N, C-alpha and C positions, 0 to 999 in steps of 0.2 A: 227339191228332191231330198228326202230324209237320209237315204243311203245310196248305194250304187244303182245305176239304171238297170232295170230288168230283175231286181230282187224284190220279193214280197216279204213283209214283216208279219210275224205270227205271235200274238199274245205276249206282250212285254211283261217282265217281272221286275219288281223293285227289291234290291237286296243290298244291305249295308251302305245305303246312301247313293247307290248307283242303279240305273235302269239297265237291264239286260234283255236281249231279244234274239230270236233265231230269224235269220233272213235267208231265203232260198230263191234259186232260179231254175229248179228242176235238174240241175247238174251238181250243185253243192249246197250245203247249208252252212252259213257263217254264224258264229256267235259274235254279236256286236254289243256295244255298251254306249251309254249316254248319261250325262249329268242333268240334262234338262228335258229329255224325251223328244227333242227336236233334231239335234245334231248327233249323229251316230258314228262310231269308229269301230274298225275291225279289231277283234280280239284273237280269234282262231277259227279254223275250219272244223266243224263238228263231224261232218261226214260227206263223202262224195259217192257213196255206194248206192247202186240200184235206183238212180234218178230220184233222189230224195226231195221232199217238199215240206208241207205243213209240219212244223216241229214245235212241240210244247215243252217248256222248261219247268223244272222244279228244283228248288234248293232244299237240301237236308239241313238239319240243325248243326252239323259239323262243317257246313260250307260246301259239301259235295254237290255238284250240279248234275242233274239227270236231264236227258233230252230224249223225247219220244217222237220219232219221225215217221211220216208216211212215205213208203217206198213204192215208186210207180213203174218199175221195170217189169211189166207183166210178161214180156217175152222170156225173161229169165226166171222170174219167180212164180209165174202162173196166175197171180192175182196181186192186188195192192196189199202189201204186208207192212208189218211194223219193224222198225229198226230202233234199237235202244243204245244210247251212248252215255258214258259216265266220265266225269272229269273232276279234278281237285284244283283248288286255287293254285296258281292264277289262271287256270282254265286254258292252258296253252296246248295241251295234248289230250286225246280222247281215246277211251276204250269203246269198241263197237261190238254189238251182238245182233244178229238177225233174229227177228221174232218168229213165232210159229206160222203155220200155213193159213191161218184165219185172216179174213179181210180186216184191214185196219186203216182208217182215214179220218181226217178232221179231229185230231186228238186234243184233249185237255188233261191236265194233271196237276194235282195239288197234294201237299203234305197235310193230312188230317190227323192230328195227334201225332202218333209215331208211325202212321200207315200212309203209304203213297197210294192215293186213289187216282185211277186213270179212267177216262171215258173216250169212246170213239164210235164212229160208224162201223157196222159190221154187216155181214150177210149170213142169214140162217144156214144157207147151203154150205158155207165154209166150215161150219161146226157140225155138219151132218144132221142138221135139224130141218124139219118140214114146216111149211107155212102153218099158221094158227087158224083152225077152222072158225074160230070166233071173230076173226078179222076178215070181212068180206073182200074177196079178191086180193088177199095178202100178197104183196109184192116181194116179201122176203128180206127187206132191209130193216135194220134195227140200230138204235143207239144202245151201246153196251157199257157196263161198268166193270172194272177189274180192280184187283189188288196187285201191286207190283212188288216183287221180291227183289230187293236191292242186291243181295248176295248172289243170286242165280241169274239176275237180270232177265226175269220172265214174268209174264202175266198169269194170274190164277183167279179162281172164283168168279167166273163171268156171270153177270146179270143182264138179261135182255130186258130193256126198259119198255114200257107200254107204247103202243102205236094204235092209231085208228085206221090206217091205210096200208101199212107195210111198205110205203113208198119211200121217197127221199127223206131221210131222217138222220140228223147229225148235228155238228158244230155245237157240242155241249160246252157248258161253263160250270166250274166248280168253285164254290165260295166257302171256305172253312169258317165256321161260326163259333168254335170253341167247344170244349167238353167232348171231343171226338166226334163232332157233328159237322155236317156240311150241307149246303143247298146245291142241288144239281139241276141245271136247266138244259133243255134241248128242243129243237124244232121237229115237228112231225108233219111232213108235207105230202103232196099228192104224187102219184105215179105218172101224171100227165106232163112229162118233161117237154119244155119248149113252149108251153102255153101258160098263161096266168092262172094260178089256182091258189086257194087259201092254204095256210099252214098254221097248225096249232103250236103254241108254246107250252111246254110242260115244265113243272117245277116240282122237284122231289126233295123232301127233307130226309136226310140220311144220318145214320149213326154207326160208327164202328164199334162192335162189341166183341169181348173175348170169346173164343171158340166154345168154352164150356157153357156159355149162356144159350147156345143154339143147339137144339137136338137134331142133328143131321148125320145120317149114316154115310153120306157120300162126300162130305167136305172135310178137308183137313187144312191146317195152317194156323198161324198165330192170331188171326183176326177174321171175323166175318162181318157182313154188313146187314143191318136191319133198316127197313124203310117204313115210314108212316104213310097210310093211305087215306086221302080225303079228296073231295072234289069241291073246289071253291071258285065259283064264277068261271073265268077263263083259265084258271090255273089248276092243273091236275097234280095231286100229290099221291103217287102210286105206292102200293105195298108189294114188295117182291121178296122172295127168298132165292137163294142161289140155285141155278140150274132149272128154274121154273119161270115161265113167262107170266107176267102180271096182266090181269084185266081189270077194268074199272069196277067190276062187281066184287072184287076181293075185299075181305074184311081187313080192318086195321091190324097191323102188328103192334105189339106192345114194345115200345122203345123207351119207356120211362126209366128213371133211375131207381130200379128196385134191386 
């Protein structure tokens, strides 16, 4: 047993020679650490609010640690929502903020350049959006990308990533690749819950670009995201702009260093 019985570990991170991870049991989320990735010890309690579970960690350049939690208390919150926590070394106490009313689960988060990029499962209905008529029988689930504002502890600039079914879609991964770029992957599954069905794996090449580079009348903020669109064998590299859903027929966006 890696940690305490009944706790699940979520996406360990390596920082300054030590592994850190969030461990949850649907009642609390613990920050734990390890020197070998096998034996873990308790550091602090990140949150106990609203039945928290899946929690992604991200370190900032100054050592600040951010935690992005899935909150499951639908009776109180009305839906599965986000909880944001922040701590400074030695990570013994935490500041907590409840996220917006939009659905949030299965999160991933990484520092890309100077921007905190977050991804999660969401529901179109929680954003007041309708299913896409280009997606037959659209079930309304999406994997989304956001930019996280550390000062206000809030998400902004949502991108609804592509889907072929609108069914079960989530568990993203984010890999920074340098030069304000990252690879983002997620699965896109069927709506046939409880029965075996295929899922597609999508891979997006992303780049954070300064706001003046994007001609957008509806977006504000320090940075916006551009994505390159290609279809390569089983891997889908989608092209999206903020507040618009991408389809495979979209043309490539220019994300070259011009």
